[in-house]
N, C-alpha and C positions, 0 to 999 in steps of 0.2 A: 263238662270240664271239672265237675266236682270230684270225680274219681282221680283225675290228674292232680288236683290240688291236695287230695288226701295222700296220694303217692308222694308228693313233694314233702308233705308234713312227716310222713313215715321216714323218708330218706334223711331228713334233718335229725330226727330223734335217733335213728340208727347210727348216724355218723357221730353225733355228739355223745351218745350213750347216756343221755341225761335229758329229762323232760324240761327242766327249768332252763338249761342253756339253749335247748332247741326252741323253746317258746320265745326267748329273748331274740334269738337269731331270726325267727320268723315274724317277730313283732306281733304276736298274738298272746292272749291270756293262756296260762298253763291248763286250766280246766277245759277250755275250748279245744286245745290241742289234744288232750287226753280223750275227749269225746270223739274227735275225728279219727283217731287211731283205732278206738274201739269199733266205730262204724265200719272202718276199712276191714278190720278183722272179721266182723260179722258178715260183711258182703262176700268176703273170700272164703269164709267158713274155716279159717285156720288161725292159730295163734302166731303172730309175727314177732312178738317181743316177750322175753322173759324179764319180768320186773322184780327187782329186789328193793330193799330199803335204800340202798346207796347207789345202785347202778341199773342200767338197762342193757340187755344183750339180745341181739337178734337170734331167733330160732333158726333152724335149718331152712324153713320156708322163708323166713325174713332175710336170710343171707342170699337166697336166690333172688328175691325181690330187689335187694340192694344191687346185686350184680347187673341186673337187666333194667332196673327202674330208671337209673340216671340216663341211659341211652334212650329209653322210651320218652322221657321228658324232653330231652334235647330234640328228638325227632318231631315230637308234637309241636314244640316251639317253632321249628323251621317250617312245618306244614302250615301252622296258623299264620305266620308272617307271609308265606308265599301266597296263600289264598287271599289274604287281605290285600296283597299287592295287585291282584286282578281287579278288585273293586276300585282301587285307587289309580289304575293305570292311566286314565284320561286326565287326571289332574292330581297334583301333589297334595297330600293331606297330612295332618298331624293331629294326634289326640293327646292332650296334655291334662294330667290330673294335678290338682293342687289342693293343699290343705287350707282350712279356714284362716289360720294365722298368716299364711303367705298372701291371702287375698286382700289384705288391707292396702298394701302398696307395692309389693314386689311383683306379684303376678300381673296386675294391671299395667305396670310400667313395662314389663317384659313383653307382654302381648301387644302393647301399642308399638313398641320398637319393632317387633316381628312383623306386624301389619305394614309398617312403613317401609321396612327393608325388603319384604317379600310379599307384595300385595296379592299375588296370585296363589299364595299358600292358604289352603282351606284349613282352618284351625278349629277343632272341637275341644271344648274344655269340660272338665268334670270336677266338681267340688266333692272331695272324698276324705274319709279318715286316712291317717297315715298308713295304717296296716293295709288298707285296700289299694292305696297307691303303690306300695312296695310290691304287693302280689300282682297288681295289674301290669306294672312294667315288666315284672319277671315272666309272666305268662303271655305277654304280647298284646293284651287288650288295651294297654296304654303304650304310647310311644315314649313318653317321658313323664316324670313327676317332679313337682316342686314341693319340698317338705323341709321342716326343721329337723335337725339331728337324726337323720335316718339310720337304721341299724346297718352294720356291715353285712352285705349280701354278696356272696361270691360271684353270682351271675351278673351283678349290676356295677356300673361305674358311678361314683359320686363326684360331682363337680361343684365346688363351693362357688356360689354366685353372690353371696352377701354375708357380711359380718355385721349383724344388726345389734346396735347398742340397746341394752335393756334398761328399764326403769321401773319404778314402783307406782302402781295405781292406788290412789288414796281417795277417800271422801274429801271434798273441798273443805269440810269442817275439821279435818284431822290436824293435829298440832304440827306435823311435818309438812303440810301442804304449802306453807308460806315460804319454804326454802327453795332455792334455785336447783339444788341437787340434794340427794339423800345418801348419807353414809349407810352402808349395809349394817354396820354395827348398831346403828340407831333403831333398827327394826327388831331388836331383841324384845321378846314378849308379844310380838304381833302374831296373829294367826294367818297362815298363808293359804290362799285359795289356789288349788292345783287340780289338773286333770288326773284321774287315776293313772298309776304308772304304766299299766298295760296299754293305755291309749298311745303312748309314745315313750318308751323307757329312756331313750337318749335325751329327750327334752326334759323329762322329769328329773333325771340325774343331773343335768346341767343346771337346772334351777336350784335344786338342793345344794349343788356344789358351790353356788354363789354364797349361800348362807354358811356352809361348812367352812369356806375359806375365811370367814369372819368369826369362826368359833361358835356359830349358832346352830341350834337344832329346833327349828320352829314347829309349833303345833300345826297340823295340816287340816284343812277343810277341803274335802274332795268335791269337785264340781258335779252337780246333778244333771246339768245340761251340757251337751257337747258344744253348743253355741248359744251364748247369751250376750247380745249386743249391749244390754243395759248393765251388765256386770252386777247383777242384783245383790249378791252377798257383800260386795265391796260397798255398793251404794247404801246398804243397810248398816254399814259399820261392823259387819260380822268378821271381816278379814281384809287383808290387803292382797294384791296380786302383782306378779312380775310380768311385764309385757314389753315387746319390742317397740321402738320409737314409731314404726309405721302405723301402730294402732292408735296413735294420738288423734288422727283425723276422725271426726265424727263421735268423739266421746260425749256422753251426756254432760250437761253443765254442772251437775252435782259432783263430778269426779275430776281429779287432776292427775297428770302423769309427771313424775320427776325423775331425771336420769340418776342412775346409781353411781356412787363413788365408793371404792375404786371402780373405774369403768369395767363393765362386763358386756360381752357380746355373745350372741348365739348364731351358729352357722346355719344358713339356708342352702340347701343343695338341690341341684338338678340330678335326678336319677335317670340313667339310660342303660340299655342293655350293652354288654361288652362286645357282643358279636351280632352281625346281621342288622346293623342300624341302617335305616333308610336315609336318603339324601336330606329329607326334611329335618331329621334329627340333627344332622351336621349343621344345617342352617340355623336351627334353634340354638345350638351350642355356641356358634359364632356370634349370634345376636346377643346372647346372654353375656358373653365375654365383653363385647363392645358396650353393652348397657351398664354392666358393673363398673367398667372403667369410667364411662362418662358420668355416672351417678355417684362415683366415689364409694361404692358399696363395699369394696374390699380394703378400705383404709381403716385401720384400727384407730378409733378416737383416742385423743390424749387423756 
């Protein structure tokens, strides 16, 4: 499947005529994308793209690959889904990928509701980075994915299942920890702990947008670990962090979470393929809609 993935990467660059835009569309780091394209060219023994300072243009070989590559990817997707269908013919099954942040409250509630509504549905879950979820749903290795702020992807349908209120994570000793809520403007001068942008550009931009809306440009501290349940830099007083309210459960006693004012929300989406969806995916989407309604997930807080 690595060749097909590189083909998809090439098609994105060729369509965008720009590595940066293609990397954001594919939700991967630009250096990694460049390496994949170079490897594809090495494997084929031909230059596919003419690169200049400001643009990228397909070569004659690249144009041929563009013309036939999209059809090849679609045929491969259909074949993959059809073959998987044989393995799942005796019982319905669903493979759901979810990101770490959605695992605090959203994914468990959705999976519990799905088990209650469809007890015979065999569900396999995979905890994955956002980029792997997007690519997995696209190539058919995942039936659906639950993520924050996913990138627009033409092959995929994004369904909002939760508008999650955001808050600030602080050491319990912080001066703002005694407040019931925290004004974004009062965070001026604080260092902000964030994942690198390439991990999830949409979420990164949404968090920075909260501060920009208050006229702030915080100094950033990039997370060194993809998952750190102890929120070590915050606990040490090195930074603050912005988290959804579902992350409150299980916080160490040395930390407190306070909702932001004005209220800010982050969208959580279910990603599914636009075509060729199996019945189990339709069941998941119906259950997600019912769960969102019963839990009040789509109500914007005052």
